C-alpha positions in Angstrom: -212.1 175.9 160.6 -209.5 173.3 159.8 -208.0 172.5 156.4 -205.7 169.7 155.1 -203.0 171.1 152.9 -200.8 169.2 150.5 -197.7 171.1 149.4 -195.4 170.3 146.4 -192.3 172.3 147.2 -189.3 173.7 145.5 -186.5 174.7 147.9 -186.0 178.4 147.1 -185.5 180.1 150.5 -182.0 179.8 151.9 -183.1 181.2 155.3 -185.8 178.5 155.7 -183.3 175.9 154.5 -180.8 177.0 157.2 -183.6 176.8 159.7 -184.5 173.3 158.6 -180.9 172.2 159.0 -180.7 173.7 162.5 -184.0 172.0 163.3 -182.5 168.6 162.3 -179.1 169.2 164.0 -177.4 169.4 160.6 -174.5 171.7 159.6 -175.6 175.0 158.1 -175.8 174.8 154.3 -172.7 176.2 152.5 -172.7 177.7 149.0 -170.3 175.9 146.8 -169.8 173.2 144.2 -169.9 169.5 145.2 -168.6 166.5 143.3 -171.3 163.9 143.0 -171.0 160.4 141.5 -168.7 159.9 138.5 -167.3 163.4 139.0 -170.5 165.2 138.2 -170.5 168.7 139.6 -173.5 170.5 141.2 -173.4 174.1 142.4 -175.7 175.5 145.1 -176.2 175.2 148.8 -174.5 172.0 150.0 -176.2 169.9 152.7 -174.4 166.8 153.9 -177.1 164.3 155.2 -176.5 161.6 157.7 -175.3 158.3 156.2 -175.1 159.8 152.7 -172.0 159.2 150.5 -172.7 162.5 148.5 -174.4 165.6 149.8 -177.6 167.1 148.6 -177.1 170.3 146.6 -179.9 172.8 146.4 -180.1 175.4 143.7 -182.4 178.1 145.4 -182.8 179.9 142.1 -184.5 176.9 140.3 -185.6 175.2 143.5 -184.0 171.9 142.4 -182.4 169.5 144.8 -179.6 167.4 143.2 -178.6 164.2 144.9 -177.6 160.6 144.2 -178.4 157.8 146.7 -178.0 155.0 144.2 -181.5 153.7 145.1 -180.6 153.8 148.8 -177.1 152.2 148.6 -175.4 155.6 149.2 -178.0 157.1 151.6 -181.5 156.8 152.8 -184.2 158.7 151.0 -185.8 159.3 154.4 -183.0 161.7 155.3 -183.9 163.9 152.4 -187.6 163.5 153.2 -186.9 164.8 156.7 -185.0 167.8 155.3 -187.8 168.7 152.9 -190.4 168.3 155.7 -188.4 170.6 158.0 -188.0 173.1 155.1 -191.7 173.2 154.4 -192.5 173.7 158.1 -189.9 176.5 158.4 -191.1 178.2 155.2 -194.8 178.0 156.2 -194.1 179.3 159.7 -192.0 182.2 158.3 -194.7 183.2 155.8 -197.5 183.0 158.3 -195.6 185.1 160.8 -194.7 187.6 158.1 -198.4 188.0 157.4 -199.1 188.7 161.0 -200.4 185.3 162.1 -199.4 183.1 165.0 -198.3 179.6 164.5 -198.4 176.5 166.8 -196.6 173.3 165.9 -197.2 169.8 167.0 -195.4 166.6 166.0 -197.8 163.7 165.5 -197.2 160.1 166.3 -196.8 159.1 162.7 -193.9 161.6 162.2 -196.0 164.2 160.5 -196.1 167.8 161.8 -199.4 169.7 162.3 -199.2 173.5 162.1 -202.1 175.5 163.4 -202.2 179.1 162.0 -204.3 181.6 163.9 -205.1 184.3 161.3 -204.3 187.8 162.5 -203.3 186.6 166.0 -199.8 187.8 165.6 -201.0 191.4 165.2 -203.0 192.0 168.3 -205.7 189.3 168.5 -207.6 186.8 166.4 -210.3 187.4 163.9 
């Protein structure tokens, strides 16, 4: 049986975030404080994104992502969207495997990613 899932996410798992960065060929996130526009400070996991003037800063306690693209002038929103998509995939795969399921991933022509989770298949066969 197939299901369509819509996920509203908060970025709370540093391991999944690091996996998302590796998946996209980005530098590993680094804990620290970054200076954003007008000297504003943000503390958390710092992720520089391609073409961005300022990095994204992720507070994994609150799940918030702080960033400033100045409506696209300082970076494309699509770069953050790619990071969040990769994070969601990494987190979903990790949780499914932790629960003993197997996961297959397929990238679709429209850029979306389809995950197929076989319940119980990771622990000696399907149900």
